[in-house]
N, C-alpha and C positions, 0 to 999 in steps of 0.2 A: 556537593549536593546543592541543587539550585534553591534559591531563596523563594519561599512561597509568598505570593501577593496577599497581603492581609488588608482588607478594606478598612478605611478609617471608621466607617459607619457599619458596624457588624449587626446584622439583622437576626434577632433572637428566634423568629419564626423559621428562618432559613436554617439556622443551626439545629433547631428542634427537628425539622424535617430530615436533615442529614443524619442526626443521631438516631432517629427512629429507624431509618433504613439500616444503619449499622446494627442496632439491637434486633431488628427483624431477622437479619442474616444469622445472628447468633441463635435466635429462637427456632429457626428452621431446622437446625441440627436436632432439636428435640421434638420436631413435628408440631410445633406451636406457631403456625404461620397465620393464625386468625386472632391472635391476642391484640386487644386494643392497647395502644401505647400513647400516653400523653404525659404532660408535665407532672401529673399527680402520681404516676406509677412508681412504686418503690421497687428498687432492684431486688431486694431480698424477699419481701412478702408477696408482691404482685407478679414479678417476672421470674422468680426462682432461679436467678442466675448464679452459677457457681463461680468460685474464685478464678478458675481458668478462663471463664467467659469474660471476666473483667480484664484479665491480661490480654485477651484477644481484642477487647474493646479498646484498651489503651493503645494497642498497636495500630488499630484502625484510626483512632483519633490522631495519633502522631503522624500517620501517613497523610491524613487529610489536612490537618492544621499546622503541622510542624512542631518545633520545640516549645513554643509558648504554651502548648496544652500538654501538661504532664499529669496524667491521671494518677499515677503512683504517688506523686508528691501531694496532690490534692487529697487523696484518700488517707495518706499518712498524717495529715493535719487534723483528721476527724477523730472524735472519741467513739467508743463502741456504739453508743445510742445513736449518734449521728450517722455512723456507717450503716446500721440496721435500718434507719429511717430515710436513707438517701433516696431521693427521687430523681426521675429524669429531669425534672425542672431544676433541681439543684445543680445537676451536671451541666445543663444548658447555660445556666447563669454563670457558672464557673468558666465555661468555654468562652462565652461572650466577654466576660471581664478580662480574661487572659489575652484574648485577641485584641481587645481595645487597648490594653496596657502595652502590648507588643507594638501596635500601630503607633502609639504615642512615642514609645522608645525609638522606633525607627525613624520618626520624623525629626527627632532632636539632633 
């Protein structure tokens, strides 16, 4: 598998835009293509995503960002309240941190 190029300076706005496209793709399945998606959106309460949708999102994230972004591991580290309150912003912050850490590791 080819190694993905991870920029040293990961742009959170770019990650948000990419994640928004991924979420929009999931929502289209439910006919919800006009939902506003931003950092404040909660996966559970605002987007009504099912667990299978999170699996699909995890697959899309892995395909785009590679092994540094492991949604299952990230979610496993959260308690129930944090899972229910998980926002798109939390996910974006996790992705940015994971990519920055991976970029640091690869330069060493």
